[in-house]
LUMGUBA-328788 format. One line per 10 residues: for each residue x, y, z of C-alpha. Coordinates in steps of 0.2 Angstrom, whole numbers, plus 5000, padded with zeros to 4 digits. Layout:
<nodes>
X Y Z | ...
</nodes>
This chain:
<nodes>
5237 5154 4893 | 5227 5144 4880 | 5235 5128 4885 | 5231 5131 4904 | 5213 5135 4899 | 5212 5119 4889 | 5220 5109 4903 | 5207 5115 4915 | 5193 5112 4903 | 5199 5094 4901
5200 5092 4920 | 5183 5099 4922 | 5177 5088 4908 | 5184 5072 4916 | 5177 5077 4933 | 5160 5080 4925 | 5160 5063 4916 | 5166 5054 4932 | 5152 5063 4942 | 5139 5058 4928
5145 5040 4928 | 5144 5039 4947 | 5126 5047 4946 | 5121 5035 4933 | 5123 5021 4945 | 5109 5028 4956 | 5090 5023 4956 | 5080 5038 4964 | 5065 5033 4974 | 5055 5048 4981
5050 5045 4999 | 5034 5055 4999 | 5026 5051 5015 | 5020 5059 5031 | 5028 5060 5048 | 5017 5074 5056 | 4999 5076 5060 | 4985 5064 5065 | 4991 5050 5054 | 5010 5052 5058
5011 5035 5068 | 5005 5026 5052 | 5015 5035 5040 | 5031 5036 5049 | 5030 5017 5052 | 5028 5013 5034 | 5041 5026 5028 | 5053 5018 5040 | 5051 5000 5033 | 5051 5006 5015
5068 5016 5017 | 5076 5003 5028 | 5073 4989 5015 | 5081 5000 5002 | 5096 5004 5013 | 5098 4986 5017 | 5099 4981 4999 | 5112 4995 4997 | 5122 4989 5012 | 5121 4970 5009
5120 4969 4990 | 5126 4985 4983 | 5109 4989 4977 | 5102 4980 4961 | 5116 4974 4950 | 5127 4988 4956 | 5114 5002 4955 | 5111 5009 4972 | 5095 5016 4978 | 5094 5035 4983
5079 5044 4990 | 5073 5061 4997 | 5060 5063 5010 | 5045 5075 5006 | 5032 5078 5019 | 5014 5076 5012 | 5004 5078 5028 | 4991 5066 5020 | 4986 5081 5011 | 4981 5080 4992
4989 5097 4988 | 5005 5093 4997 | 5005 5076 4989 | 5005 5084 4972 | 5018 5097 4977 | 5030 5083 4983 | 5027 5073 4966 | 5031 5088 4956 | 5046 5092 4967 | 5053 5074 4965
5048 5068 4948 | 5064 5074 4939 | 5077 5070 4952 | 5090 5057 4950 | 5098 5052 4933 | 5082 5045 4926 | 5069 5054 4936 | 5057 5046 4949 | 5057 5027 4949 | 5039 5027 4954
5028 5035 4967 | 5020 5028 4983 | 5007 5041 4987 | 5002 5032 5003 | 4985 5041 5002 | 4970 5036 4991 | 4966 5055 4989 | 4984 5059 4983 | 4983 5043 4971 | 4967 5050 4963
4976 5067 4961 | 4991 5059 4953 | 4983 5047 4940 | 4983 5059 4925 | 5000 5067 4930 | 5009 5050 4932 | 5002 5044 4916 | 5007 5059 4906 | 5025 5059 4914 | 5026 5040 4912
5030 5038 4931 | 5021 5023 4939 | 5009 5027 4953 | 5009 5012 4965 | 4996 5011 4978 | 4999 4995 4988 | 4982 4990 4996 | 4974 5007 4993 | 4970 5019 4979 | 4957 5018 4965
4951 5001 4963 | 4946 5001 4945 | 4964 5005 4941 | 4967 4986 4943 | 4962 4986 4924 | 4979 4990 4916 | 4971 4992 4899 | 4964 5009 4905 | 4977 5013 4918 | 4994 5008 4912
5004 5018 4925 | 4993 5015 4940 | 4996 4999 4951 | 4984 4995 4966 | 4994 4980 4969 | 4992 4965 4980 | 4974 4967 4985 | 4963 4981 4981 | 4949 4988 4992 | 4934 4979 4983
4943 4962 4984 | 4947 4965 5002 | 4929 4969 5005 | 4923 4953 4997 | 4935 4943 5008 | 4928 4952 5024 | 4911 4947 5019 | 4917 4929 5016 | 4925 4929 5033 | 4908 4935 5041
4899 4921 5031 | 4912 4908 5038 | 4908 4914 5055 | 4889 4913 5052 | 4890 4895 5046 | 4888 4899 5027 | 4886 4913 5015 | 4867 4910 5015 | 4867 4913 5034 | 4871 4932 5030
4853 4935 5024 | 4844 4947 5036 | 4860 4951 5045 | 4864 4970 5048 | 4881 4977 5045 | 4887 4995 5048 | 4901 5002 5037 | 4909 5015 5049 | 4921 5024 5037 | 4933 5039 5036
4924 5053 5027 | 4937 5054 5012 | 4940 5046 4995 | 4948 5032 5004 | 4933 5029 5016 | 4921 5030 5002 | 4930 5018 4990 | 4921 5002 4995 | 4903 5008 4995 | 4899 5001 4978
4905 4984 4982 | 4897 4983 4999 | 4880 4988 4991 | 4882 4975 4978 | 4886 4962 4991 | 4871 4967 5002 | 4860 4964 4987 | 4868 4947 4983 | 4868 4940 5000 | 4852 4949 5007
4860 4958 5022 | 4857 4976 5027 | 4871 4989 5026 | 4871 5006 5034 | 4885 5018 5029 | 4891 5030 5043 | 4904 5043 5039 | 4916 5050 5052 | 4923 5067 5048 | 4942 5069 5047
4953 5066 5058 | 4940 5054 5067 | 4942 5058 5085 | 4924 5063 5087 | 4912 5048 5085 | 4899 5049 5098 | 4884 5052 5086 | 4890 5037 5075 | 4891 5025 5090 | 4874 5031 5096
4867 5026 5079 | 4876 5009 5080 | 4868 5006 5097 | 4851 5009 5089 | 4854 4998 5074 | 4862 4984 5084 | 4872 4977 5069 | 4878 4959 5068 | 4895 4966 5062 | 4904 4983 5061
4916 4986 5047 | 4929 4999 5053 | 4936 5008 5038 | 4947 5020 5048 | 4964 5028 5047 | 4975 5035 5061 | 4967 5042 5076 | 4950 5036 5070 | 4954 5018 5074 | 4958 5018 5093
4944 5031 5095 | 4932 5019 5087 | 4938 5004 5097 | 4936 5013 5114 | 4919 5020 5109 | 4914 5002 5105 | 4918 4997 5123 | 4909 5012 5130 | 4894 5007 5119 | 4895 4989 5125
4898 4983 5107 | 4909 4967 5106 | 4926 4970 5098 | 4926 4953 5091 | 4912 4959 5080 | 4922 4973 5073 | 4932 4969 5057 | 4944 4983 5052 | 4952 4987 5035 | 4971 4984 5035
4973 5002 5038 | 4965 4999 5055 | 4975 4983 5059 | 4992 4989 5066 | 4999 4990 5084 | 4997 5009 5082 | 4978 5006 5081 | 4976 4994 5096 | 4990 4999 5109 | 4982 5016 5111
4965 5008 5114 | 4972 4998 5129 | 4961 4984 5135 | 4947 4989 5124 | 4956 4982 5109 | 4956 4964 5115 | 4947 4953 5103 | 4947 4966 5089 | 4949 4958 5071 | 4957 4966 5056
4961 4961 5038 | 4979 4960 5033 | 4990 4958 5017 | 5006 4957 5027 | 5010 4951 5045 | 5018 4958 5060 | 5034 4951 5068 | 5053 4951 5067 | 5056 4933 5065 | 5057 4934 5046
5074 4933 5037 | 5070 4949 5028 | 5068 4959 5045 | 5083 4950 5052 | 5094 4956 5037 | 5088 4974 5040 | 5093 4973 5058 | 5110 4965 5053 | 5115 4976 5039 | 5106 4993 5043
5103 4995 5062 | 5119 4986 5067 | 5128 5000 5057 | 5118 5014 5065 | 5109 5018 5048 | 5091 5014 5053 | 5076 5025 5051 | 5067 5021 5066 | 5072 5030 5082 | 5060 5018 5092
5067 5001 5088 | 5052 4993 5096 | 5042 4998 5081 | 5052 4987 5069 | 5042 4972 5064 | 5025 4981 5067 | 5012 4979 5054 | 5015 4996 5047 | 5034 4994 5047 | 5033 4978 5038
5020 4985 5026 | 5033 4998 5021 | 5046 4983 5018 | 5033 4976 5007 | 5032 4992 4997 | 5050 4992 4994 | 5051 4973 4990 | 5039 4978 4976 | 5049 4993 4971 | 5066 4984 4970
5059 4969 4962 | 5051 4980 4948 | 5068 4988 4946 | 5076 4971 4945 | 5064 4964 4932 | 5066 4980 4922 | 5085 4978 4922 | 5083 4960 4916 | 5074 4967 4901 | 5082 4984 4897
5100 4981 4903 | 5108 4976 4920 | 5118 4988 4930 | 5109 5004 4923 | 5096 5015 4932 | 5079 5012 4925 | 5067 5026 4919 | 5049 5026 4926 | 5043 5019 4909 | 5055 5005 4911
5050 5002 4929 | 5032 5002 4923 | 5036 4987 4912 | 5045 4979 4927 | 5029 4981 4938 | 5018 4974 4924 | 5029 4959 4922 | 5031 4955 4940 | 5029 4937 4945 | 5034 4933 4963
5030 4915 4968 | 5032 4906 4985 | 5049 4900 4980 | 5055 4918 4976 | 5047 4924 4992 | 5058 4912 5001 | 5073 4918 4992 | 5069 4936 4998 | 5067 4930 5016 | 5049 4934 5015
5040 4917 5015 | 5023 4920 5024 | 5027 4938 5025 | 5017 4943 5010 | 5007 4934 4997 | 5013 4929 4980 | 5011 4942 4966 | 5008 4940 4948 | 5004 4956 4938 | 4999 4957 4920
4993 4970 4907 | 4975 4965 4911 | 4978 4964 4930 | 4987 4977 4940 | 4981 4970 4956 | 4991 4954 4955 | 4985 4945 4971 | 4968 4948 4979 | 4969 4937 4994 | 4967 4942 5012
4971 4936 5030 | 4963 4940 5046 | 4971 4943 5062 | 4965 4946 5080 | 4972 4957 5094 | 4975 4946 5110 | 4979 4961 5121 | 4997 4961 5117 | 5000 4956 5099 | 4991 4951 5083
4987 4933 5080 | 4983 4927 5063 | 4967 4918 5063 | 4964 4913 5045 | 4974 4907 5030 | 4974 4917 5014 | 4955 4920 5009 | 4953 4923 4991 | 4942 4937 4985 | 4927 4936 4975
4933 4940 4958 | 4917 4935 4949 | 4909 4950 4957 | 4924 4962 4958 | 4932 4960 4941 | 4916 4964 4931 | 4913 4979 4942 | 4931 4985 4939 | 4930 4983 4920 | 4913 4992 4920
4920 5007 4930 | 4936 5007 4921 | 4927 5008 4904 | 4916 5022 4910 | 4932 5032 4915 | 4940 5028 4898 | 4924 5035 4890 | 4924 5051 4900 | 4943 5054 4897 | 4943 5048 4879
4955 5034 4882 | 4958 5020 4870 | 4961 5004 4880 | 4977 4995 4876 | 4977 4979 4867 | 4985 4967 4880 | 4988 4954 4867 | 5001 4965 4859 | 5010 4969 4876 | 5026 4959 4879
</nodes>
């Protein structure tokens, strides 16, 4: 009887060890996005691209050095409370806990800054989030990568200056900032006000209540102001609503410059003919004619494992943006493995190191099949943005056409503002800034 019990215990032990070993080869990435509500078209597109890229790496490469990616979906509804709930639900899953979190919401990002820092899980807000978190000395676990909102805004004003014939020609111009009345929408108010003072233009900030499908009063004000430019800082249903309202108000769409969260097919196609000529910023491009997208088609969709039921959305701006999210995720894991040990799942703390030491140049982008798909990225302890450049694209009635090269942001303005704001946050929270000279 004792021998039988011992044998069973040994079998159970072997089974458990084998299971643990198998589990140890998994890198868990929470898929905390939104597939329902007024922002569903945007969220589902980004989620699809993000998941498909990780699936492609699993199918084509066996993951990263034999460590396969796993994920679990959690519906946040673009709601702060739900975003926090999803974070808490997912942070300890997988053999090493959450790799990192993509909140896909500035509001949720703000809600997770202290939690992620305490739990040592990176909060990665690619092209959104809290701008002053670009100062990694104060925000070691927050990464507003590629281009933050303040940088983007300076590039927008540069673009308008180019169209006017020089930055000095902006003096006396009138600009309306039509923004989503949320933490996201309000994020660029400080830098816009600073630029208005610098260049001598007038800026009027007009809020649009969530979700953004009621804008009559705002466009009546715009007709009265008669601005030279309108900045559309919208999201979801707010964007096509604004474009159609501009047509009804007789405002030229080629004088509207949208944020990159107002620059996707999901924003223009529903607006129909009204969208023709509309301009938007971009930190990634649309299209399927990139090797990285072709590999997803070959290794994922050809096997019936794709996320998108509507395959026509593959290659859209939001889908491709999700691919960018997962390029960053996987390359941070790869970088961390190079430092902490190949073939092992990385903890959030180790992935934080990987993110902070990312260096993706044009040659490496070509290796990834993503040349001209996204901009090069070089992150450091001081700089959690790592890029800063912006392209502009225009809707021709059927598709987006890139109309500029990468336009650099005004870091002489942005960086001092970032450091001053981050220092104030550190003072309020009693944070001692890291000494980046001691970081390796």
